[in-house]
C-alpha positions in Angstrom: -35.4 21.4 -69.6 -36.0 18.1 -71.0 -36.9 17.9 -74.8 -39.0 15.2 -76.2 -38.8 14.4 -79.9 -40.8 12.5 -82.0 -41.4 12.1 -85.7 -45.0 12.0 -85.9 -47.6 14.4 -84.3 -49.6 11.5 -82.9 -46.6 10.1 -81.3 -45.7 13.7 -79.6 -49.3 14.0 -78.6 -48.8 11.0 -76.2 -46.6 13.3 -74.1 -48.3 16.7 -74.7 -51.9 15.4 -73.6 -50.2 14.7 -70.2 -49.2 18.5 -69.6 -50.9 21.6 -69.2 -50.2 25.3 -70.0 -49.0 24.3 -73.6 -47.9 27.0 -75.8 -46.4 26.9 -79.1 -42.8 27.8 -79.9 -42.5 30.2 -82.9 -39.2 30.0 -84.8 -38.7 29.3 -88.3 -40.0 26.1 -89.6 -40.3 24.0 -86.7 -43.1 22.3 -85.0 -42.7 22.8 -81.2 -44.1 23.5 -78.0 -43.3 24.1 -74.3 -45.6 22.8 -71.5 -45.7 21.8 -67.8 -45.8 18.5 -66.1 -46.0 18.8 -62.1 -44.6 22.0 -62.2 -41.4 21.1 -64.3 -41.0 22.6 -67.9 -41.0 20.2 -70.8 -40.3 20.8 -74.5 -41.8 18.8 -77.4 -40.5 18.9 -81.1 -42.2 17.3 -84.2 -38.9 16.4 -86.2 -40.6 14.8 -89.1 -40.0 11.5 -90.8 -36.8 10.7 -92.2 -33.1 11.4 -91.1 -32.4 14.6 -93.1 -35.8 16.4 -92.0 -35.5 15.3 -88.3 -31.8 16.5 -88.1 -32.6 20.0 -89.8 -35.6 20.3 -87.3 -33.5 19.4 -84.1 -30.5 21.7 -85.3 -33.1 24.7 -85.4 -34.9 23.8 -82.5 -31.7 23.7 -80.3 -30.9 27.5 -81.3 -34.0 28.5 -79.1 -34.6 25.6 -76.7 -32.2 25.3 -73.7 -32.4 21.6 -73.0 -30.3 19.4 -70.8 -31.6 16.4 -72.3 -33.4 14.9 -75.0 -35.5 11.8 -75.3 -36.8 10.4 -78.7 -40.1 8.6 -78.6 -42.3 6.8 -81.0 -43.1 3.8 -83.2 -40.5 1.4 -84.6 -40.3 -1.9 -86.6 -39.0 -4.9 -85.0 -35.9 -6.6 -86.5 -35.5 -9.1 -83.7 -38.2 -11.8 -84.2 -38.7 -12.2 -80.5 -40.1 -8.6 -80.3 -43.9 -8.5 -80.3 -46.5 -5.7 -80.9 -46.4 -3.1 -78.0 -42.8 -4.1 -76.6 -40.9 -1.0 -75.7 -37.3 -1.0 -76.4 -34.8 1.3 -74.8 -31.9 1.9 -77.3 -28.4 1.4 -76.0 -26.9 2.5 -79.3 -28.2 4.4 -82.5 -26.8 3.1 -85.8 -27.1 4.2 -89.4 -26.5 2.3 -92.4 -26.2 2.8 -96.2 -26.3 1.1 -99.4 -23.0 0.8 -101.4 -22.6 3.8 -103.9 -21.6 1.3 -106.4 -23.1 -1.8 -105.8 -26.6 0.0 -104.6 -28.2 -3.1 -103.5 -29.0 -4.9 -100.2 -26.0 -7.4 -100.5 -24.0 -4.4 -100.0 -24.6 -2.5 -97.0 -22.6 -1.1 -94.5 -22.7 0.5 -90.9 -21.5 4.3 -91.3 -22.4 5.8 -87.9 -22.7 4.6 -84.3 -24.0 6.8 -81.2 -24.0 5.6 -77.6 -27.3 6.6 -76.0 -27.9 8.0 -72.4 -29.9 6.7 -69.5 -30.7 3.3 -70.5 -31.0 2.0 -66.8 -33.5 4.7 -66.0 -35.9 4.2 -69.0 -36.2 0.5 -68.3 -36.6 1.0 -64.7 -39.6 3.3 -65.5 -41.0 1.2 -67.9 -40.7 -2.0 -65.8 -42.3 -0.2 -62.7 -45.3 0.6 -65.0 -46.0 -3.1 -65.7 -44.8 -2.7 -69.3 -42.8 -5.3 -71.7 -39.6 -3.8 -72.3 -36.0 -4.8 -73.2 -32.9 -3.1 -74.1 -31.1 -3.3 -77.8 -29.9 -1.1 -80.7 -32.0 1.0 -83.0 -31.3 1.1 -86.6 -32.0 4.3 -88.3 -32.9 3.5 -92.1 -32.8 6.4 -95.0 -35.7 4.2 -96.2 -39.1 2.7 -95.3 -38.6 -1.1 -94.4 -41.4 -3.3 -94.8 -40.0 -6.4 -96.6 -39.1 -9.2 -94.0 -36.0 -10.1 -96.0 -34.6 -6.8 -95.6 -35.2 -6.7 -91.7 -33.8 -10.1 -91.4 -30.7 -9.0 -93.2 -30.3 -6.1 -91.0 -30.9 -8.3 -87.7 -28.6 -10.8 -88.9 -25.8 -8.4 -90.0 -25.7 -6.0 -87.3 -27.9 -7.5 -84.3 -30.2 -4.2 -84.1 -33.3 -4.8 -82.2 -35.6 -2.2 -83.8 -35.6 0.0 -87.2 -36.8 3.8 -87.4 -35.8 6.7 -89.6 -34.7 9.0 -87.3 -32.8 8.4 -84.2 -29.3 8.3 -85.5 -29.6 11.5 -87.0 -31.0 13.1 -84.0 -28.3 11.6 -81.9 -25.8 13.0 -84.5 -27.0 16.6 -84.0 -27.3 16.2 -80.1 -23.5 15.0 -79.9 -22.4 17.9 -81.8 -24.2 20.1 -79.2 -23.1 18.0 -76.4 -26.6 17.0 -75.2 -27.3 13.7 -74.1 -29.9 12.1 -75.8 -32.2 8.9 -74.8 -34.4 6.9 -77.1 -37.4 4.4 -76.2 -39.3 3.2 -78.9 -42.4 1.0 -78.9 -42.7 -1.8 -81.6 -45.6 -1.0 -83.8 -44.6 -3.9 -86.7 -43.1 -7.3 -85.8 -40.3 -8.7 -87.6 -42.5 -11.2 -89.7 -45.0 -8.3 -90.8 -45.0 -7.2 -94.3 -47.8 -4.8 -94.6 -45.5 -2.0 -95.3 -43.6 -3.7 -97.9 -45.4 -1.9 -100.8 -43.8 1.2 -99.3 -40.1 -0.2 -99.1 -37.2 1.0 -101.2 -35.8 -1.5 -103.4 -33.0 0.0 -105.5 -33.4 -2.6 -108.2 -37.1 -1.7 -108.9 -38.2 1.0 -111.1 -40.4 3.6 -110.0 -43.4 2.5 -112.0 -43.1 -1.2 -110.6 -42.9 0.4 -107.0 -46.5 2.3 -107.9 -47.8 -0.5 -109.2 -47.1 -2.7 -106.4 -48.5 -0.2 -103.8 -51.7 0.2 -106.0 -52.3 -3.6 -105.9 -51.7 -4.1 -102.2 -54.5 -1.4 -101.6 -53.6 1.9 -99.5 -56.6 1.8 -97.4 -56.1 -1.8 -96.1 -52.3 -0.9 -95.4 -53.5 2.4 -93.5 -56.3 0.4 -91.3 -53.7 -2.4 -90.4 -51.2 0.5 -89.5 -53.7 2.4 -87.5 -54.9 -0.6 -85.5 -51.1 -1.5 -84.7 -50.1 2.0 -83.6 -53.3 2.3 -81.5 -51.8 -0.7 -79.5 -48.4 1.0 -79.5 -49.5 4.3 -78.5 -51.3 3.1 -75.4 -48.0 1.4 -74.1 -45.8 4.5 -75.2 -48.4 6.7 -73.0 -48.3 4.7 -70.0 -44.5 5.0 -70.0 -44.8 8.6 -70.2 -47.2 9.1 -67.4 -44.5 7.5 -65.1 -41.5 9.1 -66.8 -42.8 12.6 -66.7 
């Protein structure tokens, strides 16, 4: 059985809406469902945002869901300046970085995990068949929200990752420990030059009070409206892909 995982419920609903006979899976704290698509059973998992939450959710889900493959879907920020809003990226590898424990700043970052992902060719073929803009690349999983263009540029220049999210590498680690193949396709919801999420970005040199002030001055409502407009475009392409894939 295929297990589709996404951080947000609205991402997950792009797939759930295509299925029938949906049933909630009751186990512990996980938010998971089982459904059918053309007589095939498909499981869905809301992993939550961030690496720790996502890893814990998948670990618990695999206790009750017997799956042969995991597909990670959802939004991502572009690191590659060539990528545009709505482009799909099939991840060949999931990377994870961290800041140095002593020199805790963006000049001292290191790559600490790399995972090879499955079925890249099949995902690209499905997207192309649906007429969607798609490419292959690496996904960088960050423990923090990344909205500052300078931070995106650092990650792209140093590690050559195409997109950034907060969950895929953590999910890949759990999948690997259980010997379950994991694939990932994400759709760009903010471009490399976009900075509207910058007020949410983590800056180790900034105090909490200054970050809160920055967020207040930016206007949460304005940021939310921009985010919703972008994800509306991204979600349409994700749904078209899943219609063909499922």
